[in-house]
C-alpha positions in Angstrom: 150.4 30.4 138.7 146.8 30.4 137.4 146.6 31.0 133.7 143.8 32.3 131.6 141.4 29.3 131.9 141.7 29.1 135.7 141.1 32.9 136.0 138.2 32.7 133.7 136.6 29.9 135.7 136.9 32.2 138.8 135.5 35.2 136.9 132.4 33.2 135.8 131.8 32.1 139.4 132.1 35.6 140.7 129.8 36.9 138.0 127.2 34.3 138.9 127.3 34.8 142.7 128.4 38.3 143.4 127.8 40.7 140.4 124.8 43.0 141.0 125.1 42.9 144.7 126.0 45.7 147.1 128.8 45.5 149.6 127.7 46.1 153.2 130.9 45.2 155.0 134.5 44.6 154.2 136.9 43.0 156.7 140.7 43.0 156.1 142.2 40.2 158.2 145.7 40.5 156.9 147.2 43.9 155.8 149.5 42.2 153.3 146.4 41.1 151.2 145.8 44.8 150.4 149.4 46.0 150.3 149.0 47.3 146.7 146.3 49.7 148.0 148.6 52.4 149.2 146.2 54.3 151.5 145.9 51.2 153.6 143.3 48.6 154.8 140.9 51.0 156.5 140.6 53.2 153.3 140.2 50.0 151.2 137.3 48.8 153.3 135.7 52.2 153.7 135.7 52.9 149.9 134.1 49.6 149.1 131.1 49.6 151.5 128.0 50.7 149.8 129.4 50.0 146.3 127.8 47.5 143.9 129.9 44.9 142.1 128.6 45.8 138.6 130.6 43.5 136.4 133.4 40.8 136.6 136.0 41.3 133.9 139.2 39.6 132.8 142.1 40.2 130.4 144.6 37.3 130.2 145.4 36.3 133.8 144.1 39.6 135.2 140.7 39.8 137.0 138.8 42.8 138.2 135.3 43.7 139.5 133.9 47.0 138.2 132.3 49.1 140.9 129.0 50.9 140.6 126.6 52.9 142.8 124.0 51.2 145.0 121.7 50.7 142.0 124.5 49.0 140.1 125.0 51.8 137.5 128.7 52.4 136.6 130.0 55.5 138.2 131.5 58.6 136.4 135.2 58.0 136.0 135.1 54.4 136.8 136.9 52.3 139.4 137.5 48.6 139.9 138.5 46.1 142.5 141.5 44.4 141.0 142.2 40.8 142.1 145.7 39.3 142.0 145.4 35.6 142.6 149.2 35.1 142.7 150.4 31.6 143.4 147.7 30.6 145.9 144.9 33.2 146.0 141.3 32.0 146.0 138.0 33.8 145.7 135.4 31.7 147.5 131.7 32.1 147.8 130.6 30.9 151.3 127.6 31.0 153.6 128.3 33.5 156.4 128.1 30.7 159.0 130.9 28.7 157.4 134.0 28.4 159.5 136.8 30.8 158.5 139.4 29.3 156.3 142.9 29.1 157.9 144.3 31.6 155.4 141.3 33.9 155.1 142.6 37.4 154.3 139.6 39.5 153.3 135.9 39.0 153.9 133.2 40.8 151.9 129.6 40.8 153.0 126.6 41.9 151.0 123.4 43.9 151.9 121.2 41.1 150.7 122.8 38.6 153.1 124.5 35.3 152.1 126.6 34.2 150.5 129.7 36.3 151.2 132.8 36.6 149.1 136.1 35.6 150.7 139.7 36.1 149.5 141.9 33.2 150.8 145.6 33.2 150.2 148.0 30.7 151.8 151.3 32.3 150.6 150.0 35.9 150.5 151.6 36.6 147.1 148.2 37.7 145.7 146.1 40.6 146.9 143.3 43.1 146.3 143.4 46.8 145.5 141.3 49.6 144.0 142.3 51.1 140.6 140.9 53.7 138.3 139.6 52.6 134.9 141.1 54.0 131.8 140.0 53.6 128.2 142.3 51.6 125.9 141.1 51.1 122.3 137.5 51.6 123.4 137.7 49.2 126.4 137.7 50.2 130.1 140.7 48.6 131.8 142.2 49.2 135.3 145.3 51.3 135.0 147.7 48.5 136.1 146.3 46.3 133.3 146.4 49.0 130.6 149.7 47.8 129.1 148.5 44.2 128.8 147.8 42.9 125.3 144.4 41.3 124.4 144.2 37.6 125.0 143.3 35.0 122.3 139.7 34.6 123.6 138.9 38.3 123.3 136.9 39.5 120.3 139.4 42.4 119.9 142.3 40.0 119.5 143.9 40.7 116.2 145.8 37.6 115.0 147.2 39.2 111.9 148.7 42.1 113.9 150.2 39.6 116.4 151.6 37.6 113.5 153.3 40.7 112.1 154.9 41.5 115.5 155.9 37.9 116.0 157.7 37.7 112.7 159.6 40.9 113.4 161.1 39.6 116.6 164.4 37.8 117.2 163.4 35.4 119.9 162.1 31.9 120.5 158.4 31.2 120.0 157.7 30.2 123.6 159.3 33.4 125.0 157.1 35.4 122.7 153.9 33.5 123.8 154.7 34.4 127.4 155.2 38.1 126.7 152.1 39.7 128.0 152.7 42.9 126.0 152.3 40.8 122.8 149.5 38.3 123.8 148.1 37.8 127.3 146.9 34.8 129.2 149.3 32.2 127.9 151.4 30.7 130.6 153.9 27.8 130.8 151.3 25.0 130.8 149.2 26.1 127.9 152.2 27.3 125.9 153.7 23.8 126.0 150.4 22.1 125.2 149.7 24.4 122.2 153.3 24.1 120.9 153.0 20.3 121.0 149.7 20.5 119.1 151.3 22.7 116.5 154.4 20.5 116.3 156.7 23.4 117.2 159.8 23.3 119.4 159.7 26.0 122.1 163.0 27.5 120.8 161.9 27.9 117.2 162.8 31.4 116.1 159.7 33.5 115.6 161.2 35.1 112.4 161.1 31.7 110.7 157.4 31.1 111.2 155.1 31.4 108.3 151.7 33.2 108.7 149.9 29.8 108.2 152.0 28.3 111.0 151.2 31.2 113.3 147.5 30.8 112.6 147.8 27.0 113.3 149.6 27.8 116.6 147.0 30.2 117.8 144.3 27.9 116.8 145.9 25.4 119.1 146.2 28.0 121.8 142.5 28.7 121.6 141.5 25.1 121.4 143.5 24.0 124.4 142.3 26.9 126.5 138.6 26.2 125.6 139.1 22.6 126.5 140.7 23.6 129.8 137.8 25.9 130.5 135.3 23.1 129.9 137.3 21.0 132.4 137.3 23.7 135.0 141.0 24.5 134.6 144.2 22.7 135.6 144.7 21.8 139.3 148.0 20.3 140.4 147.3 20.9 144.1 144.5 22.1 146.4 145.4 25.8 146.0 143.7 26.3 142.6 139.9 26.0 143.0 136.8 27.6 141.6 134.6 29.9 143.8 132.9 26.8 145.2 136.2 25.3 146.3 136.2 22.6 143.5 139.4 21.7 141.6 139.6 21.6 137.8 140.6 18.3 136.1 142.3 19.4 132.8 145.6 18.1 134.2 144.3 14.6 133.3 144.3 15.7 129.6 147.8 17.2 129.4 149.8 15.8 126.5 153.3 16.9 127.5 153.3 19.4 130.3 154.7 17.6 133.4 154.9 14.4 131.5 158.7 14.0 131.3 159.6 10.3 130.6 156.0 9.4 129.6 155.2 8.5 126.0 154.0 11.2 123.6 150.3 10.6 122.9 150.9 11.1 119.2 154.1 9.1 118.4 155.1 7.2 121.6 158.5 8.9 122.0 159.5 9.8 125.6 158.6 13.3 126.5 161.6 15.5 127.2 162.0 18.2 129.9 164.3 21.2 129.4 165.2 24.1 131.7 163.5 27.3 130.5 163.6 30.7 132.2 163.9 29.2 135.7 161.0 26.9 134.8 160.6 23.9 132.5 159.6 23.2 128.9 158.2 19.9 127.9 158.4 18.6 124.3 158.3 15.5 122.2 161.7 15.1 120.6 160.2 13.5 117.5 157.1 15.6 116.9 158.9 18.8 118.0 162.5 18.5 116.7 164.9 21.2 118.0 165.8 23.6 115.2 169.5 24.1 114.4 169.1 27.9 114.8 167.2 27.6 118.1 166.8 30.6 120.5 167.7 29.0 123.8 
């Protein structure tokens, strides 16, 4: 599943190539791609034609395109095109004469011609839908995203408030990092990498963390995400690409995630893999010793 850096890479690409342009045609090639838009594919397409993509926004792993009038001005009330990438969704910028991708689900054309914007999704777990914008703490968010907490790269992210909530919980630190109502955008990959940098085991009880350790951990979260952004994200297969169809290469820099049996870059001990919430957690048994009061 794409995490914050991968979604931000896509957002930046859409902002560069599609924002400020007016939609002249929308073609839904697979109804499942707009299943979250309850009125159906025809209503979805009809409500988008003539609208301008006025901004590309993101919170955590959630991506949306704000809709404006033909001049690009935000409309009263506000509405957005919400993009769920799911496991294999891609937003691609393509010349109109480019052959259709095998798993092309939605095509969006613009009044100024090429390039067009395509939603491609092999497994069809992702999708597109329209949602009203609501104000949360002074920020316009799509209704389905309104409950999602700010992510560590947002200016409104309040580390001290997050530290208070973390220390009040009775859970393991990795479970807390993955809780999108506490902090958004951190998934399995970057949680493992940040915990390794902060020398914390994934099952360390949150109530035992000092404020200074929490600050160190979120410093590591921010650093690893910024470095992943610089590398274009993490690609383990051909399904994650940017809007130009290019893969990221941060997977070459991963210290522990997916590195079971390989030496820890810091101490040389063999990286360990443990089952975790139907997924896996990767740690160095020396740098990240398991606490006796672990939350497993």
